[in-house]
NUSEDO-304147 format. One record per residue (C-alpha): residue number from 0; residue in three letters; y, z, x. Coordinates in Angstrom, 3 decimals. Layout:
<nodes>
+-----+--------+----------+----------+----------+
! num ! residu !       c2 !       c3 !       c1 !
+-----+--------+----------+----------+----------+
! NUM !    ALA !        Y !        Z !        X !
...
+-----+--------+----------+----------+----------+
</nodes>
This chain:
<nodes>
+-----+--------+----------+----------+----------+
! num ! residu !       c2 !       c3 !       c1 !
+-----+--------+----------+----------+----------+
!   0 !    MET !   76.715 !  111.908 !  110.403 !
!   1 !    ARG !   80.161 !  111.857 !  109.041 !
!   2 !    SER !   83.058 !  114.392 !  109.374 !
!   3 !    SER !   83.804 !  116.850 !  106.679 !
!   4 !    GLY !   87.399 !  115.358 !  107.665 !
!   5 !    ALA !   86.289 !  111.870 !  107.489 !
!   6 !    SER !   84.969 !  112.262 !  104.423 !
!   7 !    ILE !   88.047 !  113.576 !  102.642 !
!   8 !    ARG !   90.450 !  110.628 !  104.147 !
!   9 !    GLN !   88.232 !  107.781 !  103.321 !
!  10 !    LEU !   88.485 !  108.910 !   99.848 !
!  11 !    ALA !   91.309 !  110.005 !   99.877 !
!  12 !    LEU !   92.621 !  106.448 !  100.306 !
!  13 !    PRO !   92.455 !  104.506 !   96.848 !
!  14 !    LEU !   93.848 !  107.788 !   95.136 !
!  15 !    LEU !   96.688 !  107.962 !   98.160 !
!  16 !    ALA !   96.990 !  104.089 !   97.188 !
!  17 !    TRP !   97.752 !  104.739 !   93.207 !
!  18 !    VAL !   99.992 !  107.936 !   94.084 !
!  19 !    LEU !  102.139 !  104.882 !   96.520 !
!  20 !    ALA !  102.404 !  102.898 !   93.611 !
!  21 !    LEU !  103.523 !  105.689 !   91.077 !
!  22 !    ALA !  106.079 !  106.591 !   93.333 !
!  23 !    ALA !  107.565 !  103.339 !   93.799 !
!  24 !    GLY !  110.592 !  104.271 !   91.726 !
!  25 !    CYS !  111.067 !  107.539 !   93.234 !
!  26 !    SER !  111.540 !  106.695 !   96.155 !
!  27 !    ARG !  114.890 !  106.173 !   96.431 !
!  28 !    GLN !  117.326 !  107.966 !   98.720 !
!  29 !    GLY !  121.107 !  106.410 !   98.552 !
!  30 !    SER !  122.300 !  107.948 !  101.594 !
!  31 !    ALA !  124.116 !  105.164 !  103.398 !
!  32 !    GLY !  121.214 !  102.734 !  105.896 !
!  33 !    VAL !  120.510 !  102.512 !  109.463 !
!  34 !    LYS !  122.164 !  100.247 !  111.529 !
!  35 !    PHE !  119.918 !   98.483 !  114.080 !
!  36 !    GLU !  122.824 !   97.774 !  115.832 !
!  37 !    ALA !  123.680 !  101.415 !  116.114 !
!  38 !    VAL !  119.938 !  102.580 !  116.587 !
!  39 !    ALA !  120.193 !   99.864 !  120.146 !
!  40 !    VAL !  122.831 !  101.398 !  121.699 !
!  41 !    ALA !  120.861 !  104.947 !  121.852 !
!  42 !    GLU !  118.965 !  103.279 !  124.794 !
!  43 !    PRO !  119.944 !  101.410 !  127.688 !
!  44 !    PRO !  120.015 !   97.078 !  126.338 !
!  45 !    LEU !  116.969 !   95.264 !  126.657 !
!  46 !    VAL !  117.184 !   91.802 !  126.544 !
!  47 !    TRP !  115.791 !   88.141 !  127.194 !
!  48 !    PRO !  116.123 !   86.442 !  129.722 !
!  49 !    THR !  117.285 !   88.975 !  132.140 !
!  50 !    ALA !  120.410 !   88.638 !  134.556 !
!  51 !    PRO !  122.040 !   87.055 !  135.987 !
!  52 !    ALA !  121.069 !   84.245 !  132.743 !
!  53 !    ALA !  122.902 !   84.913 !  130.185 !
!  54 !    PRO !  120.783 !   87.274 !  127.279 !
!  55 !    ARG !  119.639 !   85.407 !  123.828 !
!  56 !    ILE !  117.192 !   87.527 !  122.538 !
!  57 !    ARG !  118.378 !   92.021 !  122.165 !
!  58 !    HIS !  115.677 !   94.682 !  121.040 !
!  59 !    LEU !  117.268 !   96.423 !  118.706 !
!  60 !    ALA !  114.829 !   98.987 !  116.687 !
!  61 !    ASN !  111.492 !   99.593 !  115.764 !
!  62 !    VAL !  110.294 !  100.412 !  112.146 !
!  63 !    ALA !  107.206 !  102.370 !  111.451 !
!  64 !    THR !  108.200 !  105.286 !  108.830 !
!  65 !    PRO !  110.866 !  105.373 !  106.043 !
!  66 !    GLY !  113.067 !  108.091 !  108.297 !
!  67 !    ASP !  113.794 !  105.068 !  110.373 !
!  68 !    VAL !  115.843 !  103.348 !  107.858 !
!  69 !    GLY !  116.850 !  106.573 !  106.464 !
!  70 !    ALA !  115.014 !  107.295 !  103.589 !
!  71 !    ARG !  114.524 !  110.993 !  104.813 !
!  72 !    GLY !  113.309 !  114.340 !  102.412 !
!  73 !    THR !  112.465 !  112.163 !   99.194 !
!  74 !    TRP !  109.763 !  113.487 !   96.987 !
!  75 !    PHE !  107.693 !  110.684 !   97.508 !
!  76 !    SER !  107.115 !  111.299 !  101.349 !
!  77 !    ARG !  106.577 !  114.921 !  100.798 !
!  78 !    MET !  103.768 !  113.552 !   97.862 !
!  79 !    VAL !  102.189 !  111.202 !  100.463 !
!  80 !    ARG !  102.005 !  114.470 !  102.896 !
!  81 !    VAL !   99.608 !  115.667 !  100.706 !
!  82 !    PHE !   97.644 !  113.457 !  101.324 !
!  83 !    THR !   97.916 !  112.008 !  104.901 !
!  84 !    GLY !   97.875 !  115.833 !  106.499 !
!  85 !    GLY !  101.538 !  116.159 !  106.620 !
!  86 !    VAL !  102.189 !  113.087 !  108.308 !
!  87 !    GLU !  105.304 !  111.045 !  107.375 !
!  88 !    PRO !  104.208 !  107.524 !  105.255 !
!  89 !    ARG !  104.267 !  105.008 !  107.720 !
!  90 !    VAL !  103.087 !  101.242 !  108.935 !
!  91 !    ARG !   99.492 !  101.911 !  109.981 !
!  92 !    ARG !   98.372 !   97.877 !  110.268 !
!  93 !    PRO !  101.203 !   95.260 !  109.820 !
!  94 !    HIS !  100.766 !   91.204 !  109.472 !
!  95 !    GLY !  103.179 !   88.889 !  107.171 !
!  96 !    ILE !  106.978 !   89.930 !  107.149 !
!  97 !    ALA !  109.354 !   88.846 !  105.024 !
!  98 !    VAL !  113.360 !   89.555 !  103.772 !
!  99 !    ASP !  115.149 !   88.796 !  101.626 !
! 100 !    THR !  119.147 !   87.983 !  100.906 !
! 101 !    ALA !  119.866 !   91.753 !  100.785 !
! 102 !    GLY !  118.626 !   92.357 !  103.724 !
! 103 !    ARG !  115.331 !   94.417 !  102.657 !
! 104 !    VAL !  112.532 !   93.995 !  104.561 !
! 105 !    PHE !  108.885 !   93.445 !  103.121 !
! 106 !    VAL !  105.449 !   93.824 !  105.048 !
! 107 !    ALA !  101.988 !   93.453 !  104.317 !
! 108 !    ASP !   99.799 !   96.434 !  105.290 !
! 109 !    VAL !   96.354 !   95.265 !  105.617 !
! 110 !    ALA !   94.924 !   99.189 !  106.491 !
! 111 !    LEU !   97.012 !  100.813 !  103.456 !
! 112 !    ARG !   96.162 !   97.986 !  100.789 !
! 113 !    GLY !   99.927 !   96.828 !   99.958 !
! 114 !    VAL !  102.942 !   96.218 !  100.763 !
! 115 !    HIS !  105.903 !   98.395 !  102.098 !
! 116 !    VAL !  109.560 !   97.829 !  101.536 !
! 117 !    PHE !  112.092 !   99.117 !  103.560 !
! 118 !    ASP !  115.992 !   98.792 !  102.455 !
! 119 !    PRO !  118.260 !   99.480 !  105.951 !
! 120 !    VAL !  121.335 !   98.869 !  104.118 !
! 121 !    ASN !  120.512 !  101.679 !  100.984 !
! 122 !    GLY !  118.541 !  103.989 !  103.367 !
! 123 !    GLN !  115.597 !  103.188 !  100.915 !
! 124 !    TYR !  111.822 !  102.558 !  100.752 !
! 125 !    ARG !  109.288 !  101.835 !   98.515 !
! 126 !    PHE !  105.624 !  100.514 !   98.193 !
! 127 !    LEU !  104.098 !   97.893 !   96.319 !
! 128 !    THR !  100.219 !   98.141 !   95.610 !
! 129 !    THR !   97.805 !   96.872 !   92.971 !
! 130 !    THR !   96.794 !   99.726 !   89.939 !
! 131 !    GLY !   93.849 !   97.602 !   88.344 !
! 132 !    LYS !   90.202 !   97.065 !   88.751 !
! 133 !    ARG !   90.755 !   94.407 !   91.201 !
! 134 !    GLY !   92.909 !   96.159 !   93.869 !
! 135 !    PHE !   94.259 !   94.704 !   96.910 !
! 136 !    GLN !   91.576 !   94.110 !   99.469 !
! 137 !    SER !   93.023 !   92.565 !  102.494 !
! 138 !    PRO !   97.103 !   91.493 !  101.637 !
! 139 !    VAL !   97.725 !   89.667 !  104.867 !
! 140 !    GLY !  100.961 !   87.316 !  103.642 !
! 141 !    VAL !  104.373 !   87.692 !  101.861 !
! 142 !    ALA !  106.931 !   85.313 !  100.384 !
! 143 !    LEU !  109.858 !   85.979 !   98.467 !
! 144 !    ASP !  111.598 !   83.425 !   95.518 !
! 145 !    ALA !  115.067 !   83.548 !   94.225 !
! 146 !    VAL !  115.045 !   86.315 !   91.297 !
! 147 !    GLY !  113.119 !   88.422 !   93.609 !
! 148 !    ASN !  109.349 !   87.753 !   92.465 !
! 149 !    VAL !  107.433 !   88.995 !   95.625 !
! 150 !    TYR !  103.955 !   87.337 !   96.269 !
! 151 !    VAL !  101.442 !   88.299 !   98.494 !
! 152 !    SER !   98.003 !   86.709 !   99.657 !
! 153 !    ASP !   95.163 !   88.585 !  100.022 !
! 154 !    SER !   92.420 !   86.779 !  102.192 !
! 155 !    GLU !   89.575 !   88.442 !  100.868 !
! 156 !    LEU !   90.157 !   88.771 !   96.733 !
! 157 !    GLY !   91.047 !   84.746 !   98.118 !
! 158 !    GLU !   94.229 !   84.811 !   95.575 !
! 159 !    VAL !   97.836 !   85.570 !   95.254 !
! 160 !    VAL !   99.562 !   88.555 !   93.374 !
! 161 !    VAL !  103.000 !   88.263 !   92.024 !
! 162 !    PHE !  105.226 !   90.937 !   91.675 !
! 163 !    ASP !  108.031 !   90.758 !   90.014 !
! 164 !    ALA !  111.329 !   92.564 !   90.743 !
! 165 !    ALA !  110.607 !   96.037 !   89.737 !
! 166 !    GLY !  107.334 !   95.583 !   91.502 !
! 167 !    LYS !  105.290 !   95.272 !   88.498 !
! 168 !    GLU !  102.351 !   93.001 !   88.986 !
! 169 !    ARG !  102.721 !   89.361 !   87.021 !
! 170 !    ARG !   99.919 !   87.658 !   87.244 !
! 171 !    ARG !   97.459 !   86.316 !   90.222 !
! 172 !    ILE !   97.076 !   82.881 !   91.850 !
! 173 !    ARG !   93.948 !   82.058 !   92.327 !
! 174 !    GLU !   93.083 !   78.482 !   91.602 !
! 175 !    GLY !   90.848 !   76.515 !   94.576 !
! 176 !    LEU !   91.851 !   79.006 !   97.198 !
! 177 !    GLU !   88.944 !   80.448 !   99.726 !
! 178 !    ARG !   91.055 !   82.314 !  101.644 !
! 179 !    PRO !   94.964 !   82.446 !  100.935 !
! 180 !    THR !   96.541 !   83.697 !  104.110 !
! 181 !    GLY !  100.472 !   82.701 !  105.086 !
! 182 !    LEU !  102.835 !   81.972 !  102.321 !
! 183 !    ALA !  105.902 !   80.309 !  102.055 !
! 184 !    TYR !  108.170 !   79.742 !   98.834 !
! 185 !    ASP !  111.132 !   76.610 !   99.093 !
! 186 !    ARG !  113.862 !   78.140 !   96.276 !
! 187 !    ARG !  115.274 !   74.648 !   96.286 !
! 188 !    SER !  111.853 !   72.894 !   94.850 !
! 189 !    ALA !  110.727 !   76.334 !   93.379 !
! 190 !    LEU !  107.206 !   75.621 !   95.041 !
! 191 !    LEU !  104.995 !   78.380 !   97.503 !
! 192 !    TYR !  102.912 !   76.692 !   99.945 !
! 193 !    VAL !   99.687 !   78.607 !  100.495 !
! 194 !    ALA !   97.795 !   77.958 !  104.203 !
! 195 !    ASP !   94.285 !   78.544 !  102.763 !
! 196 !    THR !   92.754 !   79.142 !  105.981 !
! 197 !    LYS !   89.331 !   78.938 !  104.912 !
! 198 !    GLY !   89.895 !   75.587 !  103.305 !
! 199 !    HIS !   91.522 !   74.401 !  105.921 !
! 200 !    ARG !   94.564 !   72.694 !  103.897 !
! 201 !    ILE !   97.750 !   73.877 !  102.461 !
! 202 !    ALA !   97.846 !   74.116 !   98.631 !
! 203 !    VAL !  101.230 !   74.192 !   96.922 !
! 204 !    PHE !  101.912 !   76.105 !   93.501 !
! 205 !    ASP !  104.635 !   76.151 !   90.392 !
! 206 !    SER !  106.909 !   78.731 !   89.649 !
! 207 !    THR !  103.760 !   79.555 !   87.077 !
! 208 !    GLY !  100.947 !   79.324 !   89.331 !
! 209 !    ARG !   99.557 !   75.564 !   88.725 !
! 210 !    PRO !   98.446 !   73.709 !   91.276 !
! 211 !    ARG !  100.877 !   71.097 !   92.295 !
! 212 !    ALA !   99.410 !   69.577 !   95.489 !
! 213 !    SER !   97.450 !   69.957 !   98.689 !
! 214 !    ILE !   97.315 !   68.419 !  101.863 !
! 215 !    GLY !   94.653 !   69.225 !  104.659 !
! 216 !    SER !   91.083 !   69.026 !  105.632 !
! 217 !    ARG !   89.283 !   69.965 !  108.723 !
! 218 !    GLY !   89.753 !   67.634 !  111.763 !
! 219 !    THR !   92.045 !   67.367 !  114.821 !
! 220 !    GLY !   93.986 !   64.377 !  113.588 !
! 221 !    GLU !   97.498 !   64.025 !  112.454 !
! 222 !    GLY !   97.773 !   66.034 !  109.166 !
! 223 !    GLU !   94.382 !   67.704 !  109.207 !
! 224 !    PHE !   93.723 !   71.421 !  109.917 !
! 225 !    ASN !   91.331 !   73.698 !  111.554 !
! 226 !    PHE !   92.252 !   76.938 !  109.774 !
! 227 !    PRO !   95.806 !   77.087 !  110.101 !
! 228 !    THR !   97.278 !   80.606 !  108.680 !
! 229 !    ASN !  100.887 !   80.745 !  108.491 !
! 230 !    VAL !  103.570 !   78.387 !  107.075 !
! 231 !    ALA !  107.609 !   79.018 !  106.981 !
! 232 !    MET !  109.965 !   75.773 !  105.541 !
! 233 !    ALA !  112.963 !   74.458 !  108.015 !
! 234 !    PRO !  116.719 !   74.510 !  106.641 !
! 235 !    ASP !  116.042 !   70.642 !  105.932 !
! 236 !    GLY !  113.198 !   71.195 !  103.803 !
! 237 !    SER !  110.541 !   70.298 !  106.244 !
! 238 !    LEU !  107.221 !   72.368 !  106.283 !
! 239 !    LEU !  105.923 !   74.156 !  109.809 !
! 240 !    VAL !  102.374 !   74.672 !  110.007 !
! 241 !    THR !  100.603 !   76.796 !  112.505 !
! 242 !    ASP !   97.487 !   75.430 !  112.972 !
! 243 !    ALA !   95.460 !   78.331 !  114.761 !
! 244 !    MET !   92.423 !   76.795 !  116.339 !
! 245 !    ASN !   94.104 !   73.468 !  116.833 !
! 246 !    PHE !   96.840 !   75.155 !  118.834 !
! 247 !    ARG !   99.311 !   73.694 !  117.668 !
! 248 !    VAL !  102.209 !   73.532 !  115.165 !
! 249 !    GLN !  102.570 !   70.638 !  112.817 !
! 250 !    VAL !  106.013 !   69.568 !  110.816 !
! 251 !    PHE !  105.256 !   67.971 !  107.698 !
! 252 !    SER !  108.700 !   66.381 !  105.500 !
! 253 !    PRO !  109.968 !   67.394 !  102.032 !
! 254 !    ASP !  107.460 !   65.194 !  100.584 !
! 255 !    LEU !  104.539 !   66.771 !  103.186 !
! 256 !    LYS !  104.175 !   63.410 !  104.829 !
! 257 !    PHE !  103.189 !   64.380 !  108.854 !
! 258 !    LEU !  106.182 !   64.372 !  110.970 !
! 259 !    ARG !  105.126 !   65.433 !  114.291 !
! 260 !    GLN !  103.623 !   68.501 !  116.166 !
! 261 !    PHE !  103.981 !   70.683 !  119.122 !
! 262 !    GLY !  101.334 !   73.012 !  121.360 !
! 263 !    HIS !   98.353 !   73.100 !  123.181 !
! 264 !    ASN !   95.572 !   75.215 !  124.361 !
! 265 !    GLY !   96.063 !   76.885 !  127.674 !
! 266 !    ASP !   97.797 !   80.246 !  129.910 !
! 267 !    ALA !  100.978 !   78.391 !  131.279 !
! 268 !    PRO !  103.980 !   79.108 !  129.566 !
! 269 !    GLY !  104.509 !   77.502 !  125.846 !
! 270 !    SER !  101.084 !   77.176 !  125.217 !
! 271 !    MET !   99.483 !   78.394 !  121.855 !
! 272 !    PRO !   96.041 !   79.380 !  122.631 !
! 273 !    ARG !   96.583 !   82.366 !  119.423 !
! 274 !    PRO !   99.576 !   81.205 !  117.212 !
! 275 !    LYS !  100.188 !   83.478 !  114.339 !
! 276 !    GLY !  103.304 !   83.603 !  112.727 !
! 277 !    VAL !  105.810 !   81.211 !  112.513 !
! 278 !    ALA !  109.788 !   80.863 !  112.006 !
! 279 !    LEU !  112.883 !   79.696 !  112.149 !
! 280 !    ASP !  116.732 !   81.117 !  113.192 !
! 281 !    SER !  119.670 !   79.689 !  111.025 !
! 282 !    GLU !  120.512 !   77.049 !  114.402 !
! 283 !    GLY !  116.812 !   75.629 !  113.478 !
! 284 !    HIS !  115.040 !   77.111 !  116.801 !
! 285 !    VAL !  111.115 !   77.437 !  115.867 !
! 286 !    TYR !  109.782 !   81.302 !  116.890 !
! 287 !    VAL !  105.959 !   81.265 !  116.959 !
! 288 !    VAL !  104.153 !   84.243 !  117.809 !
! 289 !    ASP !  101.015 !   84.312 !  120.182 !
! 290 !    GLY !   98.854 !   87.039 !  119.217 !
! 291 !    LEU !   96.747 !   86.611 !  122.818 !
! 292 !    PHE !   99.754 !   86.913 !  125.324 !
! 293 !    ASP !  101.607 !   89.060 !  122.454 !
! 294 !    VAL !  104.745 !   86.878 !  123.053 !
! 295 !    ILE !  107.279 !   84.811 !  121.422 !
! 296 !    ASN !  107.796 !   81.753 !  122.121 !
! 297 !    VAL !  110.666 !   80.100 !  121.214 !
! 298 !    TYR !  111.375 !   76.099 !  121.299 !
! 299 !    ASP !  113.439 !   73.743 !  119.910 !
! 300 !    ALA !  112.812 !   71.224 !  117.081 !
! 301 !    SER !  110.722 !   68.604 !  118.591 !
! 302 !    GLY !  109.206 !   71.333 !  120.140 !
! 303 !    ARG !  110.629 !   71.813 !  124.044 !
! 304 !    LEU !  109.894 !   75.412 !  125.134 !
! 305 !    LEU !  113.664 !   77.020 !  125.957 !
! 306 !    LEU !  112.461 !   80.574 !  125.947 !
! 307 !    THR !  109.573 !   83.220 !  125.811 !
! 308 !    PHE !  109.938 !   87.086 !  125.475 !
! 309 !    GLY !  107.686 !   89.924 !  124.782 !
! 310 !    GLY !  105.007 !   90.917 !  126.801 !
! 311 !    ALA !  101.923 !   93.614 !  125.988 !
! 312 !    GLY !  102.112 !   97.181 !  126.009 !
! 313 !    HIS !  103.428 !   99.527 !  123.604 !
! 314 !    GLY !  107.342 !  100.454 !  124.746 !
! 315 !    ARG !  110.619 !   98.478 !  123.349 !
! 316 !    GLY !  109.272 !   94.735 !  123.377 !
! 317 !    GLU !  106.367 !   95.089 !  123.903 !
! 318 !    PHE !  103.429 !   93.297 !  121.452 !
! 319 !    TRP !  100.157 !   94.836 !  121.091 !
! 320 !    LEU !   98.494 !   92.290 !  118.162 !
! 321 !    ALA !  101.369 !   90.551 !  117.166 !
! 322 !    SER !  101.445 !   88.384 !  114.108 !
! 323 !    GLY !  103.959 !   88.107 !  111.297 !
! 324 !    ILE !  107.411 !   86.901 !  111.773 !
! 325 !    ALA !  110.628 !   86.508 !  109.606 !
! 326 !    ILE !  114.345 !   85.974 !  110.645 !
! 327 !    ASP !  117.378 !   86.702 !  108.133 !
! 328 !    ARG !  120.486 !   85.262 !  107.402 !
! 329 !    GLN !  121.956 !   87.512 !  110.230 !
! 330 !    ASP !  119.709 !   86.015 !  112.652 !
! 331 !    ARG !  117.707 !   89.127 !  113.080 !
! 332 !    VAL !  114.183 !   88.504 !  114.067 !
! 333 !    TYR !  111.383 !   90.725 !  112.706 !
! 334 !    VAL !  108.202 !   90.891 !  114.234 !
! 335 !    SER !  105.138 !   92.687 !  112.766 !
! 336 !    ASP !  103.397 !   94.361 !  116.051 !
! 337 !    SER !   99.722 !   95.125 !  113.931 !
! 338 !    TYR !   98.071 !   97.347 !  116.697 !
! 339 !    ASN !  101.306 !   99.363 !  117.633 !
! 340 !    GLY !  101.779 !   99.836 !  113.690 !
! 341 !    ARG !  105.524 !   99.156 !  113.410 !
! 342 !    ILE !  107.774 !   96.262 !  112.912 !
! 343 !    GLN !  110.109 !   95.631 !  116.228 !
! 344 !    VAL !  113.768 !   94.208 !  115.003 !
! 345 !    LEU !  115.177 !   91.856 !  117.720 !
! 346 !    GLN !  118.682 !   90.003 !  117.472 !
! 347 !    TYR !  119.419 !   86.544 !  118.423 !
! 348 !    LEU !  122.343 !   86.361 !  120.215 !
! 349 !    ALA !  123.685 !   82.286 !  121.120 !
! 350 !    GLU !  122.288 !   79.148 !  121.260 !
! 351 !    VAL !  119.511 !   78.549 !  123.322 !
! 352 !    ARG !  119.686 !   75.540 !  125.786 !
+-----+--------+----------+----------+----------+
</nodes>
C-alpha cells in the first residue's frame, strides 16, 4: 500500500504541470544573469585532457534550478514550492537540449513532462508544457527555428508539439510518426528533421508541418537505421544521425544522400556502444554522447577520435546516463546529465588536433 505522502505527490504532478504553464510569463527576474565563466573560477579548474597536455575542454558550471541562472525569489518559485514540499523547482530527468542565439537553454524534462527554459544572460526562467487533453507524456527532443518557435517531440504520443515564441501551443506534427525522438531544425531550408526511432527512419517536415521527405528503413547498410535516436545539422548543411543499435553515426549530404559513417560497438576508446546526443562545434568537431560509459567522444569530420572526456559519477565532469547535447555560438557545450538531474556546461577552448 502506498503512503499518503506518495499519493499526494502523484496527484499533485498534473496540477504542478498546469501551474508551471500558467506561471511561465510570471517567472521573470530582470537581474543580471549568471556568467558561467565566473562560476567556474569558484572551484579549481577541471579540464580535459589533463596536464601536461594543453587543455581543450573546461567544465564551467552545473545548472539544475532557476537559482543557478540567477532567477531567485520569484512568485513562480514560491508557488512551485507549495506543490514540492518547499523544494525549489529543478530539473528532474533532462533529455533533449537546444540553445538559441540569445543564449537561452531549452531542456526537455521527461519526469516533469515539459521544457525548462533557462536564460543565464538575463537571469530568467520559465517552463513550457501542454494544457490540453493530450498533455505531454514523454517529451524527449527539442529544436528551435529562426523566429523563436520551439519544437518538442513526445515519444509516447508519437508527435511533435510546436510552441510559438510566447510559449503558446500552435500545432502538432504527427503524420506518419511512430516514436519521434531527436530533432534538428535547418534554418536555411526551414525544414525540421525528426528521428523516428521506432520507424527506423528520418522524417523531414516543412515549417507548416507537412511531410517533405523520408530516408531510411531498418537495416545495417548505408542509409539504413536500427533505432536512430538523435540528429544534428553541420555548418555545411549535412545531417548527422546517431544510429543507436548499429553503434555508429551516419552523415548525409544536404540533399540526404549518404556520405560516410563512423563508430562501432566495443569498449575501446571512441567506440559507440550507446550513442545518444550528437552536436558540432564552430570548427566542425563532432561530439557524441555515449550513455554506457558516460563520456563524450570528440571526432574530426572524418570520424577520427580526437578526445574523450567525462566518466561515470556524480561530481563535476561526471555523468549518470548522459543523453542530449547542444553547443552554442561561443562553443559552450551543454550536456543533459539525466540521472544526476542537471545540465553540465563546458567550454571548448581551442582546436583539437
